[in-house]
C-alpha positions as CSV (number, residue, x, y, z in Angstrom):
1,X,-83.4,87.6,-54.2
2,X,-80.0,89.1,-53.6
3,X,-78.6,91.6,-56.2
4,X,-75.2,91.5,-57.7
5,X,-72.8,93.9,-55.8
6,X,-71.8,95.8,-59.0
7,X,-75.3,96.4,-60.0
8,X,-75.9,98.4,-56.8
9,X,-73.2,100.9,-57.7
10,X,-74.4,104.2,-59.0
11,X,-72.3,106.1,-61.5
12,X,-70.5,109.0,-59.9
13,X,-70.0,111.0,-63.0
14,X,-71.4,111.0,-66.5
15,X,-68.4,110.4,-68.7
16,X,-68.5,109.2,-72.2
17,X,-67.0,105.7,-72.7
18,X,-64.0,107.0,-74.7
19,X,-63.1,109.7,-72.2
20,X,-63.5,107.3,-69.3
21,X,-61.0,105.0,-71.0
22,X,-58.5,107.8,-71.5
23,X,-58.7,108.9,-67.9
24,X,-58.3,105.4,-66.5
25,X,-54.9,104.0,-65.8
26,X,-55.6,100.5,-66.9
27,X,-52.6,98.8,-68.5
28,X,-50.1,101.6,-67.9
29,X,-47.9,99.4,-65.8
30,X,-47.8,96.6,-68.4
31,X,-46.7,99.1,-71.1
32,X,-44.0,100.4,-68.8
33,X,-42.8,96.9,-68.0
34,X,-42.9,95.8,-71.6
35,X,-40.9,98.9,-72.6
36,X,-38.3,98.3,-69.9
37,X,-38.0,94.6,-70.9
38,X,-37.4,95.6,-74.5
39,X,-34.7,98.1,-73.5
40,X,-33.0,95.5,-71.2
41,X,-33.1,92.9,-74.0
42,X,-31.5,95.2,-76.6
43,X,-28.8,96.3,-74.2
44,X,-28.0,92.7,-73.3
45,X,-27.7,91.7,-76.9
46,X,-25.4,94.7,-77.4
47,X,-23.3,93.6,-74.4
48,X,-23.0,90.1,-75.9
49,X,-21.7,91.5,-79.2
50,X,-19.2,93.8,-77.4
51,X,-17.9,90.9,-75.3
52,X,-17.5,88.7,-78.3
53,X,-15.6,91.5,-80.1
54,X,-13.3,91.9,-77.1
55,X,-12.6,88.1,-77.1
56,X,-11.9,88.1,-80.8
57,X,-9.5,91.0,-80.3
58,X,-7.7,89.0,-77.6
59,X,-7.5,86.0,-80.0
60,X,-6.1,88.3,-82.8
61,X,-3.5,89.7,-80.5
62,X,-2.5,86.2,-79.4
63,X,-2.1,85.1,-83.0
64,X,-0.1,88.2,-83.8
65,X,2.2,87.8,-80.8
66,X,2.9,84.2,-81.8
67,X,3.8,85.4,-85.3
68,X,5.9,88.4,-84.2
69,X,7.8,86.3,-81.7
70,X,9.0,84.0,-84.5
71,X,9.9,87.0,-86.6
72,X,11.8,88.7,-83.8
73,X,14.2,85.7,-83.5
74,X,15.5,86.4,-87.0
75,X,19.2,87.3,-86.5
76,X,21.0,89.7,-88.7
77,X,24.2,87.8,-88.8
78,X,26.3,90.4,-90.7
79,X,25.5,93.2,-88.2
80,X,25.7,90.8,-85.2
81,X,29.2,89.6,-86.0
82,X,30.6,92.9,-87.3
83,X,29.3,95.0,-84.4
84,X,30.3,92.8,-81.5
85,X,31.9,95.6,-79.5
86,X,28.4,97.2,-79.0
87,X,26.8,93.9,-78.1
88,X,29.0,93.6,-75.0
89,X,27.1,96.4,-73.1
90,X,24.5,95.5,-70.6
91,X,21.4,96.6,-72.6
92,X,22.6,95.6,-76.1
93,X,20.0,93.7,-78.1
94,X,20.5,91.2,-80.9
95,X,20.0,92.9,-84.3
96,X,17.0,91.7,-86.4
97,X,17.2,91.0,-90.1
98,X,14.1,93.1,-91.0
99,X,13.5,91.8,-94.5
100,X,13.6,88.2,-93.4
101,X,11.6,88.9,-90.3
102,X,8.8,90.5,-92.4
103,X,8.7,87.4,-94.7
104,X,8.5,85.1,-91.6
105,X,5.8,87.3,-90.0
106,X,3.7,87.3,-93.2
107,X,4.1,83.5,-93.5
108,X,3.1,82.9,-89.9
109,X,0.0,85.1,-90.2
110,X,-1.0,83.5,-93.5
111,X,-1.1,80.1,-91.8
112,X,-3.6,81.3,-89.1
113,X,-7.2,82.5,-89.3
114,X,-9.5,84.3,-86.9
115,X,-12.8,82.3,-86.6
116,X,-12.4,81.0,-90.2
117,X,-11.7,84.5,-91.5
118,X,-8.4,85.5,-93.0
119,X,-6.0,87.8,-91.2
120,X,-4.4,90.7,-93.1
121,X,-1.2,92.6,-92.2
122,X,-2.0,96.3,-92.5
123,X,1.2,97.7,-91.2
124,X,4.8,96.7,-90.6
125,X,7.8,98.6,-89.0
126,X,11.2,97.2,-88.2
127,X,14.0,99.2,-86.8
128,X,17.1,97.2,-85.9
129,X,16.0,95.5,-82.7
130,X,12.2,96.4,-82.6
131,X,9.3,95.2,-84.6
132,X,5.8,96.6,-84.7
133,X,3.0,95.3,-86.8
134,X,-0.7,96.0,-87.4
135,X,-3.0,93.2,-88.2
136,X,-6.8,93.1,-88.9
137,X,-9.6,90.6,-89.5
138,X,-13.3,90.5,-89.3
139,X,-15.7,88.3,-87.4
140,X,-19.4,87.4,-87.8
141,X,-21.5,89.2,-85.2
142,X,-23.3,86.8,-82.8
143,X,-26.6,88.7,-83.2
144,X,-27.4,90.3,-86.5
145,X,-29.6,93.3,-86.4
146,X,-31.4,93.9,-89.7
147,X,-30.3,97.5,-90.0
148,X,-26.6,96.8,-89.2
149,X,-26.5,93.7,-91.3
150,X,-27.3,95.8,-94.4
151,X,-24.5,98.2,-93.6
152,X,-21.6,95.7,-93.0
153,X,-23.1,92.3,-93.9
154,X,-23.1,91.3,-90.3
155,X,-19.3,91.5,-89.8
156,X,-17.4,93.3,-87.2
157,X,-13.8,94.6,-88.0
158,X,-11.1,93.7,-85.5
159,X,-7.7,95.5,-85.5
160,X,-4.6,94.9,-83.3
161,X,-1.2,96.5,-83.0
162,X,1.5,94.2,-81.7
163,X,5.2,94.7,-81.0
164,X,8.4,92.9,-79.9
165,X,12.0,93.5,-79.3
166,X,14.9,91.1,-79.9
167,X,16.6,89.3,-77.1
168,X,19.3,90.9,-75.0
169,X,22.7,89.7,-76.0
170,X,24.4,87.5,-73.4
171,X,28.0,88.1,-74.7
172,X,30.1,89.9,-72.1
C-alpha cells in the first residue's frame, strides 16, 4: 500500500509550533498587498476631494468674474464728463462709480450660489478704474472621513480673489 508523500517527510528540526509559525513567512505578501491597497485607496479618495475642490474654485471664480464684469461697467458720469481731457490719451480708462459698482456686485453675487451654498463677499476694493473683490463659499466634501467630518461638518471652504478694470476710452 503506497504511503502519502507528506507522511514520508522527517522533521528537520524540533521547533515548537508557535516558534515555527513565527519563523515562517506564510501570509507576509498578503499583508503587504493589503496595506498597499489601503494606502492607494486613501490617496485616491484624497485626490478626488482635491480635484473636486479645484473644480469648485473654478466655478466660484467664474461666478465672481461674471459679477465683477457687471460692476466694472458702472460709469462714473460726473468724472467721465468733467475729466474728458484725460480720457483722450491712448491708455485712459473709463472711471467707475465705486459705490454703485459695489451695490451691483453684491446684488449679482447674492443671486448666485455655489452648489446650493451661499456666496459671501469677504473683501472689496475699488480705485477709480480698477475693482478687486474677495468672495468665499463652502462645498460639501465628496467623501466624508469621520475624523474630518467632526472638525468642519464635512464642508470645505473655497476662497477666490477676482479683479477687473474698466474699458479703455474710445474718445480721441
